[in-house]
KEKE-3310 file (N, C-alpha, C; in steps of 0.2 Angstrom, whole numbers, plus 5000, padded with zeros to 4 digits):
npx = (5069:5061:5049:5047:5048:5036:5026:5028:5024:5011:5005:5007:4998:4986:4984:4984:4972:4963:4964:4960:4947:4941:4942:4934:4922:4920:4920:4908:4899:4906:4913:4926:4940:4951:4960:4972:4975:4972:4982:4994:4993:4993:5006:5015:5011:5008:4995:4979:4967:4952:4936:4920:4909:4893:4877:4870:4857:4856:4861:4858:4845:4848:4861:4865:4859:4866:4879:4877:4873:4884:4896:4894:4883:4876:4877:4868:4865:4876:4889:4901:4910:4909:4908:4904:4907:4921:4924:4921:4930:4942:4941:4940:4952:4961:4960:4963:4974:4973:4968:4954:4945:4937:4931:4920:4909:4910:4923:4930:4927:4933:4947:4949:4946:4955:4967:4981:4984:4987:4992:4996:4998:4998:4992:4979:4975:4974:4963:4953:4951:4948:4936:4928:4926:4919:4908:4903:4901:4895:4881:4873:4869:4877:4890:4889:4887:4899:4908:4905:4909:4922:4929:4941:4940:4946:4960:4965:4952:4939:4925:4908:4901:4911:4916:4904:4904:4916:4917:4904:4900:4890:4879:4879:4866:4859:4863:4860:4853:4861:4873:4876:4879:4890:4900:4901:4905:4918:4924:4934:4946:4949:4958:4962:4950:4938:4923:4917:4921:4919:4926:4924:4923:4920:4908:4900:4901:4895:4882:4878:4879:4869:4857:4857:4855:4842:4835:4836:4830:4826:4839:4838:4838:4830:4824:4815:4818:4831:4830:4823:4832:4842:4835:4833:4847:4850:4842:4848:4860:4856:4851:4862:4869:4862)
npy = (4979:4977:4977:4990:4997:4991:4996:5010:5010:5006:5016:5027:5022:5022:5036:5040:5034:5040:5054:5054:5048:5059:5069:5065:5065:5078:5084:5079:5089:5101:5109:5103:5113:5113:5102:5088:5086:5099:5107:5100:5102:5116:5119:5110:5112:5125:5128:5138:5139:5137:5137:5135:5132:5124:5119:5103:5104:5114:5109:5103:5091:5083:5082:5074:5062:5059:5057:5046:5037:5036:5035:5026:5015:5008:5017:5021:5010:5002:4998:5006:5000:4992:4977:4969:4977:4977:4964:4963:4972:4966:4955:4961:4968:4958:4954:4965:4978:4992:4997:4996:5004:5002:5010:5017:5031:5034:5029:5038:5050:5049:5047:5060:5069:5066:5060:5057:5057:5042:5025:5016:5001:5005:5018:5014:5005:5015:5022:5013:5012:5025:5026:5017:5025:5036:5031:5026:5037:5048:5053:5046:5057:5067:5062:5062:5076:5082:5076:5081:5094:5095:5088:5087:5097:5102:5113:5118:5120:5116:5106:5107:5119:5128:5122:5124:5138:5140:5133:5135:5147:5150:5148:5133:5128:5131:5123:5114:5097:5091:5098:5095:5081:5082:5087:5077:5067:5070:5067:5056:5061:5076:5085:5083:5082:5094:5100:5112:5112:5100:5084:5072:5060:5063:5069:5058:5050:5058:5058:5045:5043:5052:5047:5034:5039:5044:5033:5027:5026:5042:5050:5051:5055:5051:5039:5030:5029:5025:5012:5006:5006:4997:4985:4983:4981:4969:4960:4961:4955:4942:4938:4937:4926:4916)
npz = (5163:5151:5157:5161:5149:5143:5152:5149:5136:5137:5144:5135:5125:5132:5134:5121:5117:5126:5122:5108:5109:5116:5107:5097:5103:5106:5093:5089:5091:5090:5076:5065:5065:5056:5045:5044:5030:5024:5030:5026:5012:5011:5016:5009:4995:4994:4993:4995:5008:5006:5013:5019:5032:5031:5038:5037:5034:5025:5013:4997:4993:4982:4981:4993:4989:4978:4983:4991:4981:4973:4981:4993:4994:5005:5016:5026:5033:5036:5048:5048:5040:5024:5021:5011:5000:5001:4999:4985:4980:4982:4974:4962:4961:4960:4947:4939:4934:4938:4953:4964:4977:4993:5002:5014:5016:5030:5033:5024:5030:5043:5039:5032:5043:5053:5049:5037:5019:5010:5007:5016:5027:5041:5041:5036:5047:5057:5052:5052:5066:5069:5062:5068:5080:5076:5071:5083:5092:5084:5075:5059:5052:5056:5053:5038:5037:5042:5033:5020:5022:5024:5014:5001:4987:4976:4971:4985:4989:5000:5005:5002:5001:4997:4986:4977:4976:4971:4959:4952:4955:4964:4979:4989:4992:4981:4970:4956:4952:4943:4943:4956:4954:4946:4954:4964:4956:4954:4965:4967:4962:4964:4961:4948:4941:4934:4939:4934:4921:4913:4908:4895:4901:4914:4913:4908:4919:4929:4924:4925:4939:4943:4937:4944:4957:4957:4956:4968:4985:4994:5003:5020:5037:5048:5061:5055:5041:5042:5048:5038:5028:5034:5034:5020:5017:5024:5017:5005:5008:5011:4999:4992:4997:4993)
capx = (5069:5056:5043:5047:5046:5029:5022:5028:5020:5004:5003:5006:4992:4980:4984:4981:4965:4959:4964:4956:4940:4939:4942:4929:4916:4920:4918:4901:4895:4910:4915:4933:4942:4955:4961:4979:4976:4973:4989:4999:4992:4995:5013:5019:5009:5006:4987:4975:4962:4945:4931:4914:4905:4886:4874:4867:4850:4856:4863:4852:4844:4851:4868:4865:4857:4872:4884:4876:4873:4891:4901:4892:4876:4873:4879:4863:4864:4882:4892:4907:4914:4905:4912:4902:4911:4928:4925:4920:4936:4947:4940:4941:4959:4965:4960:4964:4980:4971:4965:4948:4945:4930:4930:4914:4909:4912:4930:4933:4927:4938:4953:4949:4946:4960:4973:4984:4983:4992:4989:5000:4994:4998:4987:4973:4974:4971:4957:4948:4950:4944:4929:4924:4925:4914:4902:4900:4899:4892:4875:4875:4868:4883:4896:4888:4888:4907:4911:4904:4911:4930:4932:4945:4936:4949:4966:4964:4945:4937:4918:4903:4900:4917:4916:4899:4906:4922:4916:4898:4898:4883:4879:4878:4859:4856:4865:4855:4854:4866:4879:4878:4882:4896:4904:4902:4909:4925:4927:4940:4952:4947:4964:4962:4944:4935:4916:4914:4923:4920:4928:4919:4923:4917:4901:4897:4901:4890:4875:4877:4877:4862:4852:4856:4852:4835:4831:4837:4826:4829:4843:4835:4841:4826:4824:4811:4822:4837:4827:4821:4839:4845:4831:4835:4854:4849:4839:4853:4865:4853:4850:4869:4871:4858)
capy = (4984:4976:4979:4997:4998:4989:5001:5016:5009:5005:5023:5030:5019:5024:5043:5041:5032:5045:5060:5053:5048:5065:5073:5063:5067:5085:5085:5078:5096:5106:5108:5103:5120:5112:5095:5087:5087:5106:5109:5097:5105:5123:5119:5107:5114:5132:5130:5142:5135:5140:5133:5138:5127:5125:5114:5098:5106:5118:5105:5100:5084:5079:5081:5069:5056:5057:5055:5039:5033:5035:5033:5022:5013:5006:5021:5022:5003:4998:5001:5010:4996:4988:4971:4966:4981:4975:4958:4965:4976:4961:4951:4965:4970:4952:4953:4971:4982:4998:4994:4999:5005:5000:5015:5020:5038:5034:5029:5043:5055:5047:5049:5067:5073:5064:5057:5060:5053:5037:5018:5011:4997:5009:5023:5010:5003:5021:5024:5008:5014:5032:5025:5014:5030:5041:5027:5025:5043:5052:5050:5046:5063:5071:5060:5065:5083:5083:5073:5086:5100:5094:5084:5091:5097:5106:5115:5123:5120:5111:5107:5108:5126:5131:5119:5127:5145:5140:5130:5137:5154:5150:5144:5125:5126:5133:5118:5109:5090:5089:5101:5090:5075:5083:5088:5070:5063:5072:5066:5052:5064:5082:5089:5082:5084:5101:5100:5117:5111:5092:5080:5067:5055:5066:5070:5051:5048:5062:5056:5038:5045:5056:5042:5030:5043:5045:5027:5025:5030:5048:5050:5055:5052:5049:5032:5025:5028:5021:5006:5003:5005:4991:4980:4982:4979:4962:4957:4961:4950:4936:4936:4936:4920:4910)
capz = (5158:5147:5161:5161:5142:5143:5156:5145:5130:5139:5146:5128:5122:5135:5133:5114:5117:5129:5118:5102:5111:5118:5101:5093:5106:5105:5086:5088:5092:5087:5069:5065:5062:5051:5045:5042:5023:5023:5032:5021:5005:5012:5017:5003:4988:4994:4991:5000:5012:5005:5016:5023:5034:5031:5041:5032:5032:5019:5007:4992:4993:4976:4983:4997:4985:4973:4987:4993:4975:4970:4986:4998:4994:5011:5021:5032:5036:5039:5054:5046:5035:5020:5020:5004:4995:5002:4995:4978:4978:4982:4968:4956:4961:4958:4939:4936:4936:4942:4959:4966:4984:4995:5008:5015:5018:5037:5033:5021:5035:5048:5036:5031:5049:5058:5046:5031:5013:5009:5007:5020:5032:5047:5040:5036:5053:5061:5048:5055:5073:5070:5059:5074:5085:5074:5071:5090:5095:5080:5071:5052:5049:5058:5048:5032:5037:5042:5027:5015:5024:5025:5009:4996:4981:4971:4974:4991:4990:5004:5007:4997:5000:4994:4979:4974:4975:4966:4952:4949:4957:4968:4985:4988:4992:4974:4965:4952:4953:4938:4946:4962:4952:4943:4960:4967:4951:4954:4972:4967:4960:4964:4959:4941:4937:4936:4938:4930:4914:4914:4902:4893:4906:4920:4911:4908:4926:4932:4921:4928:4946:4944:4935:4950:4963:4956:4957:4975:4990:4996:5009:5026:5043:5053:5063:5051:5035:5043:5049:5032:5025:5037:5031:5013:5017:5026:5011:5000:5010:5011:4992:4989:5000:4990)
cpx = (5063:5049:5042:5045:5038:5024:5022:5023:5012:5001:5002:5000:4986:4979:4981:4974:4960:4958:4959:4949:4937:4938:4936:4922:4915:4917:4911:4897:4899:4913:4923:4936:4947:4957:4969:4980:4977:4979:4994:4999:4995:5003:5017:5018:5008:4999:4984:4971:4955:4940:4926:4910:4897:4883:4871:4860:4850:4859:4858:4852:4847:4858:4869:4864:4863:4878:4883:4876:4880:4896:4900:4885:4872:4876:4874:4863:4870:4885:4899:4911:4909:4909:4910:4906:4918:4929:4925:4927:4942:4947:4942:4949:4964:4965:4962:4971:4978:4966:4959:4947:4938:4929:4923:4914:4911:4920:4933:4933:4932:4945:4954:4950:4953:4967:4976:4982:4988:4988:4993:4995:4993:4992:4980:4971:4971:4964:4951:4946:4946:4937:4925:4922:4919:4908:4899:4898:4895:4886:4877:4874:4875:4889:4895:4890:4896:4910:4911:4906:4919:4933:4935:4941:4939:4956:4965:4956:4942:4929:4914:4901:4905:4917:4910:4901:4911:4921:4910:4896:4892:4884:4877:4870:4856:4859:4860:4857:4860:4873:4881:4881:4889:4902:4906:4906:4916:4928:4933:4946:4950:4952:4964:4956:4941:4927:4913:4916:4924:4922:4923:4918:4919:4909:4897:4896:4895:4883:4873:4875:4870:4857:4851:4853:4845:4831:4831:4832:4830:4833:4840:4838:4837:4826:4821:4815:4828:4835:4826:4827:4842:4841:4833:4842:4854:4847:4844:4858:4862:4853:4857:4871:4867:4861)
cpy = (4983:4978:4986:5000:4997:4994:5008:5016:5009:5012:5027:5028:5022:5032:5044:5039:5038:5052:5059:5052:5055:5070:5071:5065:5074:5087:5083:5084:5101:5105:5108:5109:5119:5104:5094:5088:5095:5109:5107:5101:5112:5123:5116:5110:5121:5133:5134:5137:5139:5135:5137:5133:5129:5118:5109:5100:5111:5115:5102:5093:5080:5078:5075:5062:5054:5054:5047:5034:5031:5032:5027:5020:5011:5010:5021:5015:5000:5001:5004:5006:4992:4982:4968:4970:4979:4969:4959:4968:4971:4957:4955:4967:4964:4951:4960:4975:4988:4995:4999:4999:5003:5004:5017:5027:5039:5034:5035:5049:5055:5049:5057:5071:5072:5062:5060:5055:5048:5030:5013:5007:5001:5014:5019:5008:5009:5023:5019:5010:5020:5031:5022:5020:5034:5037:5026:5032:5048:5049:5050:5053:5068:5069:5063:5073:5085:5081:5079:5093:5101:5091:5089:5091:5102:5109:5120:5124:5114:5112:5109:5115:5130:5129:5123:5134:5145:5138:5133:5144:5155:5147:5137:5124:5127:5128:5115:5102:5088:5092:5097:5084:5076:5084:5081:5066:5064:5070:5061:5055:5072:5087:5088:5084:5090:5100:5106:5117:5104:5089:5076:5062:5057:5067:5063:5049:5051:5060:5049:5039:5048:5051:5037:5033:5044:5039:5024:5029:5037:5047:5054:5051:5051:5041:5028:5024:5024:5014:5002:5001:4998:4985:4978:4979:4971:4958:4956:4955:4943:4933:4934:4929:4914:4908)
cpz = (5153:5150:5161:5154:5141:5146:5152:5139:5131:5141:5140:5125:5125:5134:5126:5113:5120:5125:5112:5103:5112:5112:5097:5096:5105:5098:5084:5088:5089:5080:5069:5062:5056:5051:5043:5035:5021:5025:5028:5014:5006:5012:5011:4996:4988:4992:4997:5003:5011:5008:5019:5025:5033:5034:5035:5030:5026:5013:5003:4993:4988:4978:4988:4994:4981:4977:4989:4987:4973:4975:4991:4998:5000:5017:5027:5036:5039:5045:5053:5041:5031:5018:5013:4999:4995:4998:4988:4976:4978:4976:4962:4955:4959:4950:4936:4938:4940:4947:4961:4974:4986:5002:5008:5016:5025:5037:5030:5026:5040:5045:5035:5037:5053:5055:5040:5025:5013:5009:5011:5025:5039:5047:5040:5043:5058:5058:5051:5062:5073:5067:5065:5079:5083:5073:5078:5093:5091:5077:5063:5049:5050:5054:5041:5032:5037:5036:5021:5016:5024:5019:5004:4990:4975:4975:4979:4992:4994:5006:5001:4995:4996:4987:4975:4972:4970:4959:4948:4951:4961:4975:4984:4988:4985:4969:4962:4953:4949:4941:4952:4960:4949:4949:4963:4962:4951:4961:4971:4966:4959:4961:4951:4938:4939:4934:4933:4922:4913:4907:4900:4898:4912:4919:4911:4915:4930:4930:4925:4936:4947:4942:4941:4956:4963:4956:4964:4979:4992:5002:5014:5032:5049:5055:5058:5044:5036:5045:5043:5028:5027:5034:5024:5013:5019:5021:5006:5002:5010:5004:4989:4991:4997:4984)
residu = (UNK:UNK:UNK:UNK:UNK:UNK:UNK:UNK:UNK:UNK:UNK:UNK:UNK:UNK:UNK:UNK:UNK:UNK:UNK:UNK:UNK:UNK:UNK:UNK:UNK:UNK:UNK:UNK:UNK:UNK:UNK:UNK:UNK:UNK:UNK:UNK:UNK:UNK:UNK:UNK:UNK:UNK:UNK:UNK:UNK:UNK:UNK:UNK:UNK:UNK:UNK:UNK:UNK:UNK:UNK:UNK:UNK:UNK:UNK:UNK:UNK:UNK:UNK:UNK:UNK:UNK:UNK:UNK:UNK:UNK:UNK:UNK:UNK:UNK:UNK:UNK:UNK:UNK:UNK:UNK:UNK:UNK:UNK:UNK:UNK:UNK:UNK:UNK:UNK:UNK:UNK:UNK:UNK:UNK:UNK:UNK:UNK:UNK:UNK:UNK:UNK:UNK:UNK:UNK:UNK:UNK:UNK:UNK:UNK:UNK:UNK:UNK:UNK:UNK:UNK:UNK:UNK:UNK:UNK:UNK:UNK:UNK:UNK:UNK:UNK:UNK:UNK:UNK:UNK:UNK:UNK:UNK:UNK:UNK:UNK:UNK:UNK:UNK:UNK:UNK:UNK:UNK:UNK:UNK:UNK:UNK:UNK:UNK:UNK:UNK:UNK:UNK:UNK:UNK:UNK:UNK:UNK:UNK:UNK:UNK:UNK:UNK:UNK:UNK:UNK:UNK:UNK:UNK:UNK:UNK:UNK:UNK:UNK:UNK:UNK:UNK:UNK:UNK:UNK:UNK:UNK:UNK:UNK:UNK:UNK:UNK:UNK:UNK:UNK:UNK:UNK:UNK:UNK:UNK:UNK:UNK:UNK:UNK:UNK:UNK:UNK:UNK:UNK:UNK:UNK:UNK:UNK:UNK:UNK:UNK:UNK:UNK:UNK:UNK:UNK:UNK:UNK:UNK:UNK:UNK:UNK:UNK:UNK:UNK:UNK:UNK:UNK:UNK:UNK:UNK:UNK:UNK:UNK:UNK:UNK:UNK:UNK:UNK:UNK:UNK:UNK:UNK)
# end
């Protein structure tokens, strides 16, 4: 009996791996038409689904810079998980009641495209698995492009183009650097914060993100830029160990 159960479970596992690997490879070229979160929000909260896909080439440079400055400083150099950020988050959470996450852009992309919201260990395990898949089969440029086209940015608003039109009445390509910073500042809680009518907290956060983004190297996805990013990351790790 146990052998039969074992064989069934093995078949299920192999089928799951085959399907998820195939989906990931397909999404390398085909844009995800919908995500689990979009469906959940539409069914449980009766939110509309406002989205319009745009290629990363049409996204303002200031937006890309703000995302890396705010969400994932080592996006171009890590392999899906920033262990330094994880270590910092663990130490911070030991001393504070309000916990801090350490998810990279790659992890957030994996969660948004394939999974549901939540903080269970099961979901986190799936998140690590899908992060490994997209880091294996997608380029960094593709990960960022998908991320900024599917991320939740308001009630029924998904992606940077829909956010720009909904909050500022313009196309994403016409966003100012400060507007880009305001949108990125709202990422942690887009249902609470409104970039078009920012609170004092959101304004301060946007200013800090914009200032940091202007100090960092521009986000580009050519081999030379990525290689330099990896070198800076290695130096950062070495300096921490001293």
